[in-house]
KOLGU-132011 format. One record per residue (C-alpha): x, y, z. Coordinates in Angstrom, 2 decimals, decimal comma, m for minus. Example, Ala and Ser with C-alpha at 12.3 -4.5 7.8 and 13.67 -1.06 7.14 Angstrom:
2
((12,30 m4,50 7,80))
((13,67 m1,06 7,14))
***
This chain:
231
((m3,59 m13,28 19,63))
((0,09 m13,93 20,36))
((0,42 m15,82 17,08))
((m1,18 m12,94 15,16))
((1,16 m10,49 16,87))
((4,13 m12,70 16,02))
((2,98 m12,92 12,40))
((2,61 m9,14 12,23))
((6,10 m8,74 13,71))
((7,45 m11,14 11,09))
((5,72 m9,24 8,28))
((7,06 m5,89 9,45))
((10,59 m7,12 10,05))
((12,89 m5,23 7,68))
((14,89 m8,42 7,12))
((11,89 m9,90 5,29))
((11,83 m7,06 2,76))
((15,31 m7,37 1,28))
((17,36 m10,11 m0,32))
((16,67 m12,98 m2,70))
((14,04 m14,58 m0,45))
((12,30 m11,33 0,50))
((8,55 m10,74 0,49))
((8,64 m8,57 m2,69))
((10,67 m11,21 m4,56))
((8,46 m14,07 m3,42))
((5,32 m12,09 m4,26))
((6,65 m11,37 m7,76))
((7,42 m15,07 m8,23))
((3,94 m16,00 m7,06))
((2,31 m13,54 m9,46))
((4,51 m14,73 m12,31))
((3,65 m18,42 m12,02))
((m0,04 m17,53 m11,53))
((m0,13 m15,32 m14,61))
((1,82 m17,84 m16,70))
((m0,42 m20,76 m15,72))
((m3,64 m18,82 m16,39))
((m2,29 m17,45 m19,71))
((m1,29 m20,89 m21,02))
((m4,57 m22,42 m19,84))
((m6,46 m19,56 m21,54))
((m4,70 m20,23 m24,84))
((m5,97 m23,79 m24,63))
((m9,41 m23,39 m23,07))
((m10,82 m20,11 m24,39))
((m10,69 m20,92 m28,13))
((m12,08 m24,40 m27,43))
((m14,89 m23,03 m25,25))
((m15,82 m20,33 m27,75))
((m15,84 m22,85 m30,61))
((m18,05 m25,28 m28,69))
((m20,40 m22,48 m27,69))
((m20,51 m21,18 m31,26))
((m21,30 m24,54 m32,84))
((m23,46 m25,60 m29,85))
((m21,89 m29,02 m30,09))
((m19,81 m30,84 m27,53))
((m21,51 m29,59 m24,36))
((m21,16 m33,10 m22,93))
((m17,43 m32,98 m23,58))
((m17,15 m29,70 m21,65))
((m19,03 m31,15 m18,71))
((m16,95 m34,33 m18,69))
((m13,61 m32,53 m18,98))
((m14,38 m29,88 m16,37))
((m15,79 m32,45 m13,96))
((m12,83 m34,80 m14,38))
((m10,24 m32,02 m14,08))
((m11,86 m30,61 m10,93))
((m11,95 m34,07 m9,36))
((m8,18 m34,50 m9,67))
((m6,37 m33,46 m6,46))
((m3,79 m30,84 m7,41))
((m1,26 m32,03 m4,83))
((m1,46 m35,57 m6,16))
((m1,08 m34,32 m9,71))
((1,87 m32,18 m8,67))
((3,50 m35,20 m7,03))
((3,13 m37,24 m10,23))
((4,53 m34,43 m12,35))
((7,34 m33,92 m9,85))
((8,32 m37,59 m10,01))
((8,27 m37,46 m13,82))
((9,92 m34,07 m14,36))
((12,02 m33,65 m11,23))
((12,65 m30,57 m9,11))
((11,77 m27,23 m10,71))
((8,88 m25,12 m11,93))
((7,68 m27,42 m14,72))
((5,73 m29,73 m12,42))
((3,77 m27,06 m10,50))
((3,17 m25,08 m13,68))
((1,59 m28,08 m15,41))
((m0,53 m28,85 m12,34))
((m1,77 m25,25 m12,17))
((m2,61 m25,25 m15,88))
((m4,77 m28,35 m15,38))
((m6,43 m26,58 m12,43))
((m7,18 m23,43 m14,46))
((m8,56 m25,05 m17,62))
((m12,03 m26,11 m16,31))
((m13,13 m22,64 m15,17))
((m11,85 m21,00 m18,35))
((m13,44 m23,61 m20,60))
((m16,78 m23,47 m18,78))
((m16,82 m19,65 m18,80))
((m16,08 m19,40 m22,51))
((m18,63 m22,04 m23,44))
((m21,37 m20,69 m21,16))
((m20,86 m17,10 m22,29))
((m21,11 m17,83 m26,01))
((m23,78 m20,51 m25,72))
((m26,07 m18,14 m23,78))
((m26,27 m15,65 m26,67))
((m29,66 m15,63 m28,36))
((m29,58 m17,51 m31,70))
((m31,52 m14,64 m33,26))
((m28,59 m12,32 m32,58))
((m26,09 m14,45 m34,46))
((m28,68 m15,11 m37,18))
((m29,08 m11,36 m37,68))
((m25,29 m10,99 m37,94))
((m25,15 m13,66 m40,63))
((m28,08 m12,05 m42,43))
((m26,14 m8,81 m42,92))
((m23,26 m10,71 m44,51))
((m20,88 m11,42 m41,65))
((m18,61 m14,41 m42,07))
((m18,49 m17,08 m39,31))
((m15,19 m15,61 m38,12))
((m16,69 m12,12 m37,92))
((m19,73 m13,44 m36,07))
((m17,48 m15,01 m33,45))
((m15,02 m12,13 m33,04))
((m17,32 m9,14 m33,51))
((m20,60 m10,40 m32,05))
((m20,30 m13,45 m29,82))
((m17,04 m12,74 m27,98))
((m17,96 m9,12 m27,10))
((m21,41 m10,21 m25,87))
((m19,90 m13,08 m23,86))
((m17,10 m10,94 m22,41))
((m18,54 m10,56 m18,87))
((m18,90 m14,33 m18,54))
((m15,47 m14,89 m20,10))
((m13,93 m12,55 m17,53))
((m15,86 m14,41 m14,84))
((m14,17 m17,62 m15,92))
((m10,77 m15,92 m15,87))
((m11,57 m14,52 m12,44))
((m12,48 m17,94 m11,03))
((m9,43 m19,60 m12,58))
((m7,08 m16,89 m11,32))
((m8,33 m17,14 m7,74))
((m7,99 m20,92 m7,77))
((m4,48 m20,75 m9,19))
((m3,18 m17,95 m6,95))
((m4,31 m19,85 m3,85))
((m2,94 m23,19 m5,06))
((0,34 m21,72 m6,38))
((1,68 m22,07 m2,84))
((2,29 m25,70 m3,84))
((5,00 m24,54 m6,24))
((7,30 m24,54 m3,19))
((6,66 m28,29 m2,89))
((9,09 m29,01 m5,73))
((11,04 m25,74 m5,91))
((12,18 m22,76 m3,84))
((9,62 m20,48 m5,44))
((6,74 m18,22 m4,48))
((4,99 m17,35 m1,25))
((4,37 m21,02 m0,49))
((8,00 m21,27 0,54))
((7,13 m19,43 3,75))
((4,50 m22,05 4,57))
((6,76 m25,03 3,90))
((9,75 m23,45 5,63))
((7,67 m22,43 8,64))
((6,15 m25,90 8,91))
((9,55 m27,56 8,76))
((11,09 m25,27 11,39))
((7,85 m24,93 13,42))
((7,97 m21,19 12,88))
((4,21 m20,67 12,91))
((4,54 m16,90 12,71))
((6,25 m17,33 9,33))
((3,55 m19,77 8,22))
((0,74 m17,42 9,21))
((2,55 m14,46 7,67))
((2,90 m16,33 4,38))
((m0,76 m17,35 4,47))
((m1,80 m13,74 5,08))
((0,28 m12,60 2,11))
((m1,37 m15,16 m0,17))
((m4,80 m14,11 1,12))
((m4,04 m10,44 0,53))
((m2,78 m11,15 m2,98))
((m5,92 m13,15 m3,77))
((m8,13 m10,32 m2,49))
((m6,32 m7,75 m4,64))
((m6,70 m9,92 m7,75))
((m10,35 m10,59 m6,91))
((m11,09 m6,86 m6,62))
((m9,23 m6,06 m9,85))
((m10,95 m8,77 m11,89))
((m14,39 m8,08 m10,42))
((m13,92 m4,44 m11,44))
((m13,03 m5,52 m14,99))
((m16,10 m7,76 m15,08))
((m18,32 m4,93 m13,86))
((m16,95 m2,60 m16,54))
((m17,64 m5,24 m19,21))
((m21,22 m5,62 m17,98))
((m21,74 m1,86 m17,94))
((m20,50 m1,45 m21,49))
((m22,61 m4,38 m22,64))
((m25,72 m2,89 m21,02))
((m25,05 0,63 m22,36))
((m22,59 0,50 m25,29))
((m23,38 4,06 m26,32))
((m22,76 5,37 m22,82))
((m19,26 3,91 m22,80))
((m18,30 6,37 m25,56))
((m20,00 9,47 m24,24))
((m17,92 12,35 m23,06))
((m18,68 14,10 m19,81))
((m20,04 17,05 m21,75))
((m22,53 14,80 m23,56))
((m23,91 13,34 m20,36))
((m26,92 15,05 m18,77))
***
């Protein structure tokens, strides 16, 4: 209990809320590297996953890549990148991108591959081009699963982004490394609580987006009704 009280005192200390190393600054840094890693990974993984799901070829490649990437320890990968690239954000960013790709790739592939073949066949029968089938039929139908993949990747990255402080003075992880070095366990616990709170906020926001996507998919007409139209 004393450690929790000390952590709460550290969190509420006004000195922690101003300056270059303040909680708001560190939180912004943490969100930035998380968003950047997930965005870059999405640019790589989502088109590949949608294409594989659309063609229904390469499922074995998805399984092999996701399994191999998940088996790689992020800290070990970060150490290798750090030795190659030196101190800075490049090493943790690359490690986080590798961490995010499997969930995004699997979500995109699973979402598109699960669509009934008769649905895409009907879209082709009315004259849609392959591009239109993907963008106007498959992606909208797979959106809840796609968001689920983004949700999983984001939670993994935001928790692991604390390792960015391993090679740079960046993000909320700095509180953990600094507290460990100085044996300031209140600072360590305070930093861990901040990361946990940030992860919970992102989880709630993305789960809400996923629920909205499912609702609109289940009742597309209801999404466009006005309050006056509803019984």
